N, C-alpha and C positions, 0 to 999 in steps of 0.2 A: 316673660323672657325665660329661656331654659338655659341653665348652666350645666357644664360637664366637667368631669375629672378623668384624666388619663390614668388608668391603673398601672401602666408600665413604669411611669415616673411620678405619678401623683400631681402632675401639672394641672392647675385649675384654669378652665376657660370660662369667660364671662358670658359667652353665648354659644349656642350649639353650632352655628356656622363656623366659628373659629376652630372648634374641635374638628368638624368635618374637613376643614381646610387642611389641618395637620394630617389627618388620616389620608387624604388624597395626595399630599406631598410624599407620604411614605409608600404609596402604591405606584406601580408603573401604569399610568393611564394614557401613555402615548398612543397605543393601539386599541384601547378599550372603548367600548360604547357606554355612555353614561345615561342612565334612565332616571328621571326625576319626576316626582309628583308635580303637576302643573302649578300648585300653590307655592312651591319652593324654587321654581326656576329663576325668578328675578334675583332672589337673595344668593343663590348658589352660583349663578353664572359669573359673578364678579370674581369668584375663586377659581374659575375654570376658563381662563381666557384662551381663545382659539380652539376650544373643544367643541365637538358636535354633541349636542344634548338632545335627547329624545324625551318627549312627554308621554306619560301614560295616565 
């Protein structure tokens, strides 16, 4: 398991997906294309409901 810390407010995340979820919430992804490694699609897709995800 990978943990992460946000250096803007030093919030600690217990897993990397929770950190990425917060990052994505802070970005305007409404018209963005999201490219994910095939190994991460299943985990990340629950944080991106209704988004079109491209594998590479």
